[in-house]
C-alpha positions in Angstrom: 142.3 80.4 83.2 144.7 83.1 82.9 148.7 81.6 82.4 150.9 81.4 85.4 154.4 82.6 85.0 156.8 82.6 88.0 160.8 83.6 88.6 163.0 81.8 90.8 162.0 84.1 93.8 158.3 83.6 92.7 157.7 79.7 93.5 155.1 78.8 95.7 154.1 75.3 96.5 151.4 73.7 93.9 148.2 73.2 95.0 147.3 70.5 92.4 149.4 68.6 89.9 151.9 71.2 88.2 153.8 70.9 85.2 156.4 73.5 84.6 158.0 75.3 81.7 161.3 76.7 82.2 162.6 79.0 79.6 162.8 83.1 79.3 159.8 84.2 77.5 157.5 81.2 78.7 153.9 83.5 78.7 154.4 83.9 74.3 154.9 79.9 73.6 152.2 78.1 72.1 152.1 75.6 74.7 149.9 77.4 76.8 146.9 77.3 74.5 148.6 73.6 73.1 149.1 71.9 76.6 145.6 72.3 78.3 144.4 70.4 75.0 147.0 67.5 74.7 145.9 67.0 78.8 142.5 66.3 77.6 143.6 64.1 74.9 146.1 62.0 76.8 143.6 61.9 79.8 146.4 63.8 82.2 144.0 64.9 84.6 143.4 67.9 86.4 147.0 69.4 85.8 148.4 72.8 85.4 150.9 74.2 83.5 153.4 77.0 84.8 156.3 79.1 83.4 159.6 79.8 85.2 161.0 83.0 83.2 164.8 83.1 84.3 167.2 85.3 82.1 169.5 83.7 79.9 173.0 82.4 81.8 171.8 83.6 85.3 173.4 82.9 88.6 173.5 79.6 89.2 171.9 79.7 92.8 168.6 81.0 90.5 168.9 77.4 88.9 169.4 75.3 92.1 166.4 77.3 93.9 164.1 76.0 91.0 165.6 72.5 91.3 165.4 72.4 94.9 161.6 73.5 94.8 160.8 70.8 92.3 162.6 68.3 94.0 160.5 69.0 97.4 157.1 70.2 96.0 154.7 66.9 96.2 152.6 68.5 93.6 155.2 69.6 91.6 155.6 67.0 88.7 158.3 68.3 86.4 159.4 70.4 83.6 160.5 70.8 80.5 163.5 72.9 80.2 164.5 75.2 77.1 167.5 77.7 76.9 169.0 76.8 79.9 169.7 73.4 79.5 173.4 73.6 80.0 173.5 76.3 82.9 170.9 74.9 84.6 172.7 71.3 84.2 176.0 72.7 85.4 174.5 74.6 88.5 172.5 71.9 90.1 174.5 68.8 88.9 174.5 67.7 92.2 171.0 68.1 93.2 169.2 65.5 91.3 168.4 62.2 92.6 169.4 60.5 88.9 171.0 62.1 85.9 170.5 59.4 82.8 173.5 58.9 80.9 173.0 61.2 77.7 172.3 64.3 80.2 175.6 63.4 81.6 177.7 62.9 78.2 176.1 66.1 77.2 176.0 68.1 80.3 172.7 69.5 80.0 169.1 68.6 81.0 166.1 69.3 78.8 163.5 67.1 80.9 163.3 67.2 84.7 160.8 64.4 86.1 160.0 61.7 89.2 160.6 58.8 90.2 160.7 56.9 93.7 160.1 60.6 95.1 163.3 62.0 93.6 164.1 64.4 90.6 165.6 62.8 87.6 167.7 64.9 85.1 167.1 63.7 81.5 168.2 64.6 78.3 165.6 64.6 75.4 167.2 66.7 73.2 168.9 64.0 71.0 165.6 62.3 70.2 163.5 65.2 70.0 165.6 67.2 67.4 167.0 64.1 65.7 163.2 63.3 65.0 162.6 67.3 63.6 165.6 66.9 61.8 164.8 63.5 60.3 161.3 64.7 59.1 162.7 67.2 56.4 166.4 65.8 55.9 166.0 62.3 56.2 169.4 60.1 56.3 169.1 59.0 52.9 169.7 62.5 52.0 173.5 62.5 53.9 173.9 59.0 52.5 173.3 60.1 49.1 175.9 62.9 48.9 178.4 64.7 51.1 176.9 67.1 53.0 178.1 69.9 55.7 176.6 70.8 59.1 176.9 74.6 60.3 175.5 74.9 63.5 175.5 78.5 65.0 175.1 78.4 68.5 176.8 75.5 71.3 174.1 75.3 73.7 172.3 72.0 74.6 170.5 71.6 71.3 173.6 72.3 69.0 175.4 69.0 71.1 172.2 67.1 70.7 171.8 67.4 67.2 175.5 66.8 66.6 175.3 63.6 68.6 172.0 62.5 66.4 174.1 63.3 62.8 177.6 62.3 63.6 177.3 58.8 65.8 178.3 55.9 64.1 175.1 54.0 63.9 174.6 56.3 60.8 176.8 54.4 59.3 177.1 56.3 55.6 174.6 59.2 56.4 176.7 61.0 58.4 177.7 64.6 57.7 181.0 65.2 55.5 181.8 67.6 58.4 180.5 69.3 61.2 181.3 73.4 61.9 179.7 75.2 65.0 180.2 78.6 65.8 179.4 80.6 69.0 180.4 83.5 71.1 181.5 81.7 73.9 184.8 79.4 73.5 183.3 77.4 77.0 180.5 76.4 75.0 182.4 75.1 72.1 184.6 73.1 74.3 181.4 71.5 75.6 180.7 70.5 72.5 183.7 69.4 71.2 184.7 67.2 74.0 181.2 65.3 73.4 181.7 65.0 69.8 185.2 63.4 69.9 184.2 61.1 72.2 181.1 60.3 69.8 182.4 61.0 66.7 185.9 61.3 66.3 186.5 60.2 62.8 183.8 62.9 61.6 186.0 66.1 61.1 184.7 69.0 63.5 185.3 72.8 63.5 184.5 75.3 66.1 184.5 78.9 65.6 184.7 81.5 68.3 182.8 84.4 66.6 182.6 88.5 67.4 179.6 89.2 65.2 177.2 88.1 62.1 180.4 88.5 59.7 182.1 85.6 61.1 178.9 83.3 60.4 178.9 84.9 57.2 182.6 84.1 56.2 181.8 80.5 57.3 178.5 80.3 55.3 180.7 81.3 52.5 182.6 78.3 52.5 180.4 75.7 52.8 179.4 73.4 49.7 175.8 72.6 47.9 173.4 71.0 50.2 174.5 71.6 53.8 172.5 72.0 56.8 172.5 75.1 57.8 170.9 75.7 61.8 170.2 78.7 63.7 170.5 77.6 66.9 171.7 80.7 68.8 167.9 81.9 70.2 168.5 85.2 68.0 164.8 85.6 67.0 163.1 84.5 70.2 165.1 85.1 73.2 166.8 88.0 71.5 165.8 90.2 68.2 168.3 89.6 65.4 170.0 87.1 63.2 173.5 85.3 63.8 173.8 85.9 59.7 174.2 89.5 58.2 172.1 91.1 55.7 173.8 90.3 52.6 174.7 86.5 53.7 174.0 84.1 51.2 173.2 80.3 51.5 174.9 77.9 49.7 172.7 76.3 46.8 170.4 73.5 47.7 170.8 73.9 51.1 168.8 72.6 54.2 167.7 75.6 56.6 166.8 75.0 60.0 165.2 77.8 62.2 164.8 76.2 65.4 162.6 79.0 66.8 158.7 79.0 65.4 158.0 82.5 67.2 159.4 86.0 67.2 161.2 88.1 65.1 162.3 85.3 63.0 164.8 87.1 61.0 167.4 84.1 60.1 163.8 82.4 58.5 162.9 85.6 56.7 166.7 85.3 55.0 166.4 81.9 54.2 162.9 82.8 52.7 163.7 85.1 50.4 166.7 83.0 48.8 164.7 80.2 48.8 163.9 79.9 45.2 166.7 81.2 43.8 169.2 78.7 45.9 166.9 76.2 45.7 166.8 75.9 49.8 164.7 73.7 51.7 163.9 75.8 54.8 162.4 75.2 58.0 161.3 76.3 61.0 161.0 75.3 64.6 157.4 73.6 64.7 157.8 70.1 64.4 161.1 70.3 66.6 158.3 72.0 69.1 156.0 69.3 68.9 158.4 66.3 69.2 160.0 68.3 72.2 157.1 69.1 74.0 155.6 65.4 73.7 159.0 63.9 74.5 159.1 65.4 77.9 155.2 65.3 78.6 155.6 61.2 78.0 158.3 61.3 80.8 157.0 63.2 83.1 153.3 61.7 82.8 155.0 58.5 82.4 152.6 58.1 79.6 153.1 56.8 76.1 153.0 59.1 73.4 154.1 57.4 70.1 156.5 60.0 67.5 154.6 58.8 64.2 151.4 57.5 63.2 147.6 58.7 64.0 148.1 59.2 67.4 151.2 61.9 67.1 149.0 63.3 63.9 146.2 64.0 66.3 148.3 66.1 69.0 150.2 67.7 65.5 146.3 68.8 64.6 145.7 69.9 67.9 148.8 71.9 68.2 148.1 73.6 64.7 144.6 74.9 65.3 146.7 77.4 67.9 149.3 78.6 65.8 
């Protein structure tokens, strides 16, 4: 069956149980081939995946139109939200029957599901990003020596990973300091507000950048072993990298590109320095797996473990499509 992609002005009632993917370029995501196979493995039945493409920072009316459609259509089961997590929440926060505490705290939504007939907004990124980070940068690495965190991009993913890394429950495994950069000061203010509620004792610096050179300057000031993250969407939703061609990563840095598809210039920059600078370099594949399985579990009310044979089987199925 040809994958279906719609836009806010092109939504039609579902003819069978339907799960949605709200993004920017949903037609090129690996989930298009992964989800049907996962649906069989998980016993989800005759369910369809439909993408909804929205331009980044679209008018609020578009987000509200999508939310109201999902809430009203009986066979529309829910959705995973990417890129638009903050914008969608801001535009439609009063259109949800229920908002979970993390979504309310972070001002973002990554999962839309239905319980008792009402549409519920949830923030799954704090868990999925945390699981992905811990897979290549486990807490003991942070506990062993002071490490800074530099996140480029202050969207919902950045807020979620800052929450995961900085919350008091991590004890000695919290960052020595966090730096977040973005072109928009409003996004940085939202992140800072959440950070200071959760971890006021972890130093935070926010940087409003005009271009790659500003990020390069921050990078140059980081100590060895820092965690450096591209959470800007550059490389997937738009071409390029948040860093300049001459940027140098700190020695032994942990470098995370949240994307797994696109031109991935940032990932190429890190891999070019991997051996010389002793870098640990990760793309967004594991994040993709946890992000989708966390939302699927919520929308379909099924249990999906985050590790072990059942999760490994889902990862194996997904890997065949890469």
